[in-house]
PASEBA-1860 file (N, C-alpha, C; in nm, 3 decimals):
! residues 100
1> MIVITRQI> -2.791/3.867/-3.406/-2.930/3.828/-3.290/-3.031/3.943/-3.280 ~ -3.176/3.868/-3.318/-3.309/3.936/-3.318/-3.256/4.000/-3.201 ~ -3.312/4.140/-3.232/-3.388/4.252/-3.022/-3.467/4.308/-3.090 ~ -3.560/4.271/-2.943/-3.690/4.315/-3.007/-3.699/4.432/-2.906 ~ -3.867/4.477/-2.918/-3.843/4.635/-2.909/-3.898/4.600/-2.762 ~ -3.891/4.460/-2.671/-3.929/4.508/-2.502/-3.762/4.503/-2.523 ~ -3.680/4.448/-2.526/-3.510/4.461/-2.539/-3.457/4.552/-2.522 ~ -3.476/4.663/-2.607/-3.465/4.813/-2.676/-3.552/4.875/-2.603
9> RAARSLLG> -3.690/4.920/-2.532/-3.707/4.974/-2.404/-3.609/4.923/-2.292 ~ -3.581/4.735/-2.237/-3.532/4.730/-2.067/-3.373/4.758/-2.086 ~ -3.335/4.791/-2.203/-3.142/4.836/-2.234/-3.172/5.001/-2.193 ~ -3.267/5.068/-2.243/-3.217/5.174/-2.165/-3.326/5.222/-2.053 ~ -3.387/5.130/-2.036/-3.416/5.161/-1.864/-3.277/5.147/-1.779 ~ -3.233/4.997/-1.760/-3.127/5.009/-1.750/-2.963/5.090/-1.728 ~ -2.963/5.165/-1.843/-2.914/5.301/-1.856/-2.961/5.454/-1.817 ~ -3.102/5.430/-1.753/-3.126/5.570/-1.740/-3.136/5.664/-1.847
17> WEQYELAV> -3.161/5.601/-1.973/-3.209/5.692/-2.116/-3.334/5.700/-2.091 ~ -3.389/5.840/-2.153/-3.459/5.872/-2.267/-3.470/5.852/-2.383 ~ -3.586/5.864/-2.384/-3.608/5.846/-2.516/-3.536/5.902/-2.626 ~ -3.484/5.960/-2.559/-3.439/6.134/-2.674/-3.266/6.069/-2.606 ~ -3.246/6.008/-2.565/-3.049/5.982/-2.575/-3.063/5.921/-2.597 ~ -3.173/5.809/-2.619/-3.102/5.672/-2.745/-3.118/5.777/-2.845 ~ -3.201/5.869/-2.900/-3.220/5.855/-3.059/-3.106/5.954/-3.059 ~ -2.999/6.006/-2.971/-2.876/6.061/-2.940/-2.774/5.977/-2.990
25> QSGVAIST> -2.731/5.916/-2.865/-2.650/5.781/-2.893/-2.628/5.751/-2.951 ~ -2.786/5.736/-3.048/-2.817/5.557/-3.184/-2.776/5.642/-3.320 ~ -2.770/5.757/-3.313/-2.786/5.897/-3.432/-3.001/5.868/-3.539 ~ -3.059/5.771/-3.442/-3.161/5.758/-3.512/-3.268/5.858/-3.462 ~ -3.371/5.904/-3.516/-3.479/5.982/-3.534/-3.523/5.955/-3.365 ~ -3.548/6.058/-3.340/-3.666/6.021/-3.193/-3.764/5.940/-3.255 ~ -3.840/6.020/-3.338/-3.947/5.972/-3.424/-3.984/5.791/-3.416 ~ -3.900/5.780/-3.430/-3.885/5.594/-3.491/-3.829/5.497/-3.358
33> VRRLEGSK> -3.784/5.566/-3.264/-3.767/5.534/-3.121/-3.861/5.545/-3.039 ~ -4.009/5.614/-3.076/-4.066/5.630/-3.006/-4.198/5.489/-3.073 ~ -4.166/5.478/-3.244/-4.239/5.407/-3.290/-4.232/5.291/-3.201 ~ -4.101/5.200/-3.251/-4.016/5.120/-3.222/-4.133/5.036/-3.029 ~ -4.076/5.156/-2.945/-4.117/5.093/-2.846/-4.237/5.094/-2.827 ~ -4.333/5.173/-2.897/-4.507/5.191/-2.855/-4.522/5.110/-2.928 ~ -4.451/5.027/-2.982/-4.564/4.909/-3.115/-4.570/4.804/-3.007 ~ -4.699/4.722/-3.002/-4.691/4.613/-2.954/-4.632/4.432/-3.072
41> RAVNVQSD> -4.646/4.485/-3.164/-4.646/4.385/-3.278/-4.537/4.464/-3.355 ~ -4.411/4.332/-3.387/-4.372/4.404/-3.558/-4.343/4.516/-3.619 ~ -4.300/4.653/-3.620/-4.290/4.748/-3.666/-4.167/4.768/-3.772 ~ -4.237/4.797/-3.887/-4.086/4.742/-4.013/-3.990/4.839/-4.042 ~ -3.892/4.864/-3.916/-3.800/4.934/-4.016/-3.683/4.833/-4.031 ~ -3.599/4.924/-4.113/-3.464/4.866/-4.162/-3.364/4.835/-4.038 ~ -3.355/4.731/-4.141/-3.252/4.625/-4.048/-3.048/4.696/-3.961 ~ -3.038/4.885/-4.041/-2.927/4.921/-3.992/-2.998/4.989/-3.863
49> TIEKIRLA> -3.081/5.020/-3.846/-3.191/5.087/-3.751/-3.112/5.094/-3.628 ~ -3.261/4.907/-3.657/-3.261/4.854/-3.498/-3.023/4.825/-3.438 ~ -2.912/4.803/-3.595/-2.829/4.784/-3.522/-2.811/4.905/-3.482 ~ -2.860/4.986/-3.517/-2.742/5.117/-3.419/-2.795/5.130/-3.290 ~ -2.931/5.135/-3.293/-2.973/5.089/-3.145/-2.887/5.015/-3.050 ~ -2.850/4.907/-3.169/-2.836/4.779/-3.077/-2.658/4.868/-3.015 ~ -2.539/4.913/-3.081/-2.513/4.950/-3.097/-2.422/5.053/-2.968 ~ -2.545/5.077/-2.956/-2.532/5.258/-2.868/-2.553/5.156/-2.786
57> CERAGIEF> -2.645/5.124/-2.707/-2.688/5.023/-2.653/-2.551/4.919/-2.563 ~ -2.477/4.837/-2.630/-2.357/4.764/-2.621/-2.251/4.854/-2.609 ~ -2.209/4.957/-2.619/-2.137/5.112/-2.612/-2.189/5.133/-2.488 ~ -2.250/5.185/-2.439/-2.273/5.197/-2.315/-2.309/5.112/-2.170 ~ -2.273/4.959/-2.193/-2.265/4.842/-2.194/-2.402/4.725/-2.095 ~ -2.486/4.755/-2.231/-2.566/4.712/-2.233/-2.576/4.534/-2.297 ~ -2.610/4.418/-2.302/-2.534/4.295/-2.281/-2.652/4.229/-2.381 ~ -2.714/4.259/-2.475/-2.811/4.147/-2.521/-2.842/4.011/-2.528
65> IGLPNPGV> -2.903/3.939/-2.448/-2.984/3.833/-2.445/-3.009/3.771/-2.594 ~ -2.996/3.657/-2.619/-3.049/3.587/-2.722/-3.180/3.495/-2.673 ~ -3.208/3.448/-2.783/-3.305/3.280/-2.778/-3.263/3.222/-2.721 ~ -3.297/3.097/-2.647/-3.469/3.123/-2.641/-3.547/3.215/-2.529 ~ -3.472/3.276/-2.448/-3.458/3.381/-2.320/-3.445/3.492/-2.330 ~ -3.529/3.601/-2.390/-3.447/3.692/-2.444/-3.518/3.813/-2.345 ~ -3.360/3.940/-2.309/-3.327/3.971/-2.249/-3.256/4.092/-2.245 ~ -3.148/4.176/-2.127/-3.055/4.237/-2.153/-3.013/4.290/-2.072
73> RLRTGDRA> -2.859/4.259/-1.961/-2.794/4.302/-1.899/-2.716/4.376/-1.852 ~ -2.654/4.432/-1.744/-2.554/4.570/-1.798/-2.408/4.481/-1.758 ~ -2.321/4.499/-1.784/-2.176/4.403/-1.841/-2.106/4.436/-1.748 ~ -2.052/4.291/-1.671/-2.020/4.350/-1.565/-1.881/4.440/-1.527 ~ -1.934/4.557/-1.423/-1.764/4.628/-1.413/-1.884/4.771/-1.512 ~ -1.961/4.754/-1.611/-2.016/4.876/-1.646/-2.027/5.001/-1.551 ~ -2.184/4.918/-1.497/-2.262/5.038/-1.431/-2.205/4.937/-1.212 ~ -2.305/5.126/-1.189/-2.305/5.032/-1.068/-2.445/4.944/-0.997
81> LPADLQQV> -2.480/4.867/-1.072/-2.549/4.820/-0.993/-2.542/4.709/-0.990 ~ -2.583/4.616/-0.841/-2.517/4.502/-0.833/-2.579/4.337/-0.878 ~ -2.482/4.295/-0.833/-2.577/4.128/-0.902/-2.661/4.100/-0.904 ~ -2.724/4.043/-0.808/-2.825/3.990/-0.806/-2.952/4.077/-0.818 ~ -2.893/4.278/-0.806/-3.056/4.348/-0.874/-3.012/4.310/-1.066 ~ -2.926/4.225/-1.087/-2.896/4.233/-1.225/-2.990/4.109/-1.227 ~ -3.030/4.024/-1.178/-3.037/3.902/-1.226/-3.205/3.842/-1.240 ~ -3.221/4.007/-1.103/-3.378/4.006/-1.093/-3.425/4.119/-1.225
89> VICSFAMH> -3.325/4.166/-1.259/-3.367/4.223/-1.432/-3.391/4.131/-1.528 ~ -3.277/4.054/-1.499/-3.297/3.929/-1.611/-3.463/3.873/-1.598 ~ -3.459/3.811/-1.475/-3.504/3.690/-1.441/-3.683/3.810/-1.484 ~ -3.747/3.880/-1.398/-3.813/3.955/-1.455/-3.856/3.943/-1.641 ~ -3.736/4.001/-1.747/-3.720/4.025/-1.863/-3.838/3.855/-1.960 ~ -3.720/3.771/-1.914/-3.736/3.648/-1.937/-3.932/3.613/-1.888 ~ -3.975/3.656/-1.787/-4.102/3.566/-1.740/-4.192/3.635/-1.888 ~ -4.147/3.803/-1.864/-4.281/3.861/-1.967/-4.188/3.838/-2.162
97> ASAL> -4.098/3.728/-2.158/-4.051/3.803/-2.309/-4.097/3.632/-2.283 ~ -4.156/3.534/-2.254/-4.213/3.429/-2.251/-4.355/3.411/-2.316 ~ -4.442/3.529/-2.262/-4.536/3.553/-2.339/-4.558/3.603/-2.457 ~ -4.417/3.621/-2.550/-4.415/3.671/-2.749/-4.494/3.535/-2.813
END
């Protein structure tokens, strides 16, 4: 699955993590997390870096949603976020992702 930088930012936000926490949980340098999240275009990083970030987010309860409407959501029962709010987050992200 392709993971885009907006999904990383959205996942981190849903988890309530700062960039430093994502770096620690994934084993990726904080400078790499900042570079990924700060970019508006493609960033040249190794695929295993994205994989580490994806796995850390998934361990914490994030589900990545692929194309055609990429997004993220919390897995059911993982966090105390109401289902209707999860849908708002997904819809909001999908609207922004369509501008890619």
